C-alpha angles and dihedrals in degrees: 000000000000092000093048093052091049092047093050092047092047090049094050092049093047092050093049092051097041098046098073091041097055098033111120110238094216092056106072096330116093114222116246092241091059090056090047090053093056093048093051092048089053088051093054090050089050089054092056093049092049089052094051089050092050095241091128133021129243092261094052090046092052091048093051092047093053091048095047091043089058089055090049093054091046092050093046089053092051090050090052093049092051085059091214093283134057139143127246109271112261095014099133092043091053089049091054092050089050091052091050091052093052093048090047091052090051094049091046092053090048091055102042103019131072103242091165094056110094121222112264130194121233093258093057091046090052090050092049089051091050089051090050090051094049094046098055117137118257120254092258091051093049092047089051091053096040115112115251107221115214115245131188116265109269123234111283093228090052090052090050092052092050091049089055087048089054091050093049091050091048090053092045108029094166096062105112092195091053093051092045090054094042091055090047097049095039088057089050090054090051092249093132097163092053089046090052092049092049090049092049091052087049093054093044089050092050092047113172091003094063108115132218093263091055093054092040089055090047090051092048091051093045092051091048093050089051091053095254097314118129106223128187089265091056091043091058090053090050090050092048091051092051092047090058093040118010091189097054101132097205093053091046090054092053090048092054090047088053091057092045093052090051097052097257107123090156090069098037094051098067091046097051094037087056090050092048091050093051098046138139095207092224092061112116094234096053097074095056091044094050090050094052103032097089094056091037091055092050092051091046090057096258107115091152093062117122117195114231115259115261113264116258112302113279115260118269115271109265117269139145118304124227094271092051090050090050091049092047090066091065093046128105115239089257091055093047090050090051090050093051092045088053093053092048090048090050090052089050095048092049093049090050094051105034105015123229148204122301088248090060092049088049092053090050092054093049094047093051090054090049093053093048102259098119097148091053089047088058091052090052089049093057090048091050091049091053092048095050099034092121098049115073092189095054092043089054091057092048092048092050090052091050093050092048091049090050095247093127 
C-alpha cells in the first residue's frame, strides 16, 4: 500500500510538471505573434477613429499608420516562422531532469529506508514490544553472552588482599560491611558477576532496611554483568529502588532505559525528559540522555519537544590564580613542587567530599601521575570507574585519561 501511494503521488506530480513543458503551442495554445497582430490591427482602427473625430491631424495619422504597419509585418513574419506549432523550449531536457530526480529518490530510499518493513498500526507495535519484553533472555543467559573486556593485570598484593577478603566473607557471610567491601573490590578487579552476587547478598541481608541506593547499585551491577541488557532480575532491583525512593535518579534512568530496550519510546521519553529537566548537568546520566532525547522525542510522538538548555558552564577546574603564578616564578623547584602537590591534594579532597564531573576525575588522575604518584593515581582510577560505572560516556573520558597517563 505504501509503494502504491508513493507511486501514484509521484506520477501525479510528474504529469503536472511535464504537461506544460511538452504541450504544443499550436494545439490549444495561441502563439504570442497572433495576439500581437490583433493588438496592432485594433491600434490601426483606433487611429482612423481619432482622425475622424479630429483628435489628430492627417500627418500624425499617416506617421502612426506607418509605425504600426512595421509592427504588423514583424509580427506576421514571427507567426510564419512559428509554423503554427512548436514546443516550449527546453521541454525534453526538463523531462529528463525530472526522470533522474524520481530515479534518484527511489534509489535513495532503497539505501536508507526500510522498504521491506510493512506498515504496522500502533496496536501491533505495542504487541511486538510486549513480546520482546517477555522474551528477554534470563540473567544467566545474558551473562554467558556478555562480552568480557580485557583489563590490565592487577597488582599481586592487591589480589592477595582481595583473596583474604573473600575468605573472611566466606567465614562470616552475615557481615554487611564485608559484603559491601567485597562487591566494591570485585568490581574493581573486573569480576562484575561476583560483585553483583555480593551486592545481591548484601541487599538480601539488609532486607527491609536496604535503601534505594543499595538496590540501584545492585541494578547497575546486574545490568553491567548482562552486557548492558536489563533482564527481569535487574528490573526487579530497579523496581525495588523506585519503591523505596520514587525520585532516585539512577533508578529512573534505568527504568527509562528498560522501556527503550523494549521498543516503548513513548514510556521512556517522559522519564528521561524529567531527569534532563531536573539536572544537574554534571550528573552522569545527563550526557547520554541529552544525546538521545531529540530522536527519542520524535519516536515518542513529540516532534515539537525542545530540550532545556544546559545549565551555565561548569566552573573552570581549579588551578593557580594570577598571584600564585607570579609567586611561582620566585620559588625554588622544591617549593613549586609543593605548590602543585597542594593544588592536586585540594582537588582530590573536593572530589572525595563533593563529587565532580568526569573531566575533573580525569584531570586528577593525570595530575597524580605527573607529580610521581602513579600508584595512588591507579587507586583513584579504580574509584572513578566505580563512580561512573553506569555511564559509558563518563567511563570513556576516564579511560582516555588513564591511557594517556600510562595506567593501561
